[in-house]
N, C-alpha and C positions, 0 to 999 in steps of 0.2 A: 456812967453818964457819958456815953460817947455821942458825938454829933451825928444826926441823921437828917439828910436833906430830903424832905418829902416833895416830890414833883407833882403828885396827884393823890387825892384822897376822897373816898366816899364811905358810906357805912359798911360796905362789903370788902373793899380792896384798897390798897394804896400802892403807889409806885415810889421807890426811893432810889437815889443816886448812890451806888456803891463805889467807894473809892478804891483805886488800885492798892494792893497790899493788905486789904481787909478780907479775912476769911468769912464766908457766908454763915456757916453753922459749926457747931462743936464737932471735933474729930480728933484723930491722933495728933497729939501735940498742940492742940488748939482748944483750950478750955475757957478762955476769956478773950475779950477784945474782938469778938465776932460781931457780925451784923445782927445775929439773933440776940446777943447780949444787949446791944444798943436798942433794938426794937422792943424787947421786953421791958427795958427801963422806961421808954417813952410811951409805949402803948400797951400796958399791962395785959390786955386780953387779945390773943391771936387765935386763929384756927388751930384746933388740936389734931387735925387729920394726919399731919406729918409726924406726930409723936412729940414727946417732951424735948428731944434734942433739936427738932426742926419746926417749931411752932410757926405756922403761917407761911413757911417756905414751900413754894410751888416749883421753883427752878433755881438754879444757881449760876454764878459766874466764877471762873477760876480766881484764885487769890490775887494774881497780878493783873487781872482784867477789871477795868472800871466800866460802869454802865448802869442801866436801869434794871432793877429787880422788882418784880411784882410780888406783893405779899397779901395773903388772904386773911381777912379779919374774921370771917365766918367759915364754918365747915362747908356750907353750901357753896360759897364762892370758891373755896379750895378745891372741892370736887369738880366744879365746872371748869376752873382754870387748868387743873390737872388733865382733864379730858381734852381740852383744846390743845395743850402741849403734846399730849400723846397722839392726837390725830393730826398734828402739825398744821393746825389752822391758825396758829399764832405766827405772825411774820416777825422774824428777828433779823436785824441787819447789824453787822459789826463793821467798825472802821479800824483799819490797821495801817501802820507805817512800817514798810519793809525795806531792808537793805537792797541796794541795787535798783536798776531801772528796768522794769518789765517792758518788753517791746509790744506785746499784744494789749489791746484795749480791754479785752474780756478773756476770761479763761475758765476752764473747768478742770478740777483735779478729782479723779476717781481712783482712789488708792486705799486699800484696807489699812487699818491702824491697829497695832498691838504693842504690848510692852517690849522694849528692846531686850533681846535675849542676853546681852552682855551687861548693859546698864539698866537694871530692873526698875529704877525710879523714873526712867524716861520712856516716852512713847515714840514709836517709829512706824514708817510705812515702807522702809527699805527692804523688808523681807518678802513682801507680796502676800503675807498671810495676815490674819487678824479679822476684825469686824469691818464690814463695808463702810466706807466714808466718802461722801460726795460734797465738794465745796465749789461754789462759783464765786468769781471775783470780777470786779470792774475797776479799772484805773480811774481815779478821780483827779489825780495830779501827779506829775513827774517832776522830780528835782534833779539835782546833779548826781546825788548819790543814794537817793531814796525814792520810793513810790508810795503814794497814799492811795489806799484801796477801800472800796465798799465790798464786804464779804457776806455772802449768804450761805448758810449751812443747810444741807438737806438731811443731814444726820447730826447727831450730837455726841461725837466721840471726845474723850478726854484730850485736851490740848489740840483739837483738830486743826484750828487755823495755824498754830505754831508748827505743827508737824507737817502739814501740807505745804505751807509756804517754804519751810526749810528744805523740803524735798525738791523744790524747784530751784534751790540755790538762792532764795530770797528770804532769809529768816526775819522774823518780826524784830524791829529795832528795839533794843533794850532787853530782849529776852535772853536769859542766861542759859 
């Protein structure tokens, strides 16, 4: 019985606010306390297109990322949302607080991302190899030691914002 903040609901889909620190679905080392566990407790029936480990889950956010997650209640809604995500017709905007003060108001990072060859649990773009990744950012506010950004991803690589911002020397605040 984990709390779920529903931001929008209709018979086909709903949007929930995922808190930072919560894993979206079952995976290695995460068998309970996930968003899926909470959703199944509160909304017994979800789309089965994603399988039994990911019922209703059309997309995900990293464990440490908070934000809106869309959940499909019906199989038809799941297929429609999955198609929209695949075709990149869904507009996703992220907000990030990074260390340091970026001088440019806007920027684009076009650097491939892969697993770090030495630290296999981390992702990197320092090798110049990997899968293509494109990130645009806009400065919303500058502080003395941090910059608040709006970030748009044109690809969806693992930890893309974290990796790209760190490659500029401006890692996400609070990121380990």
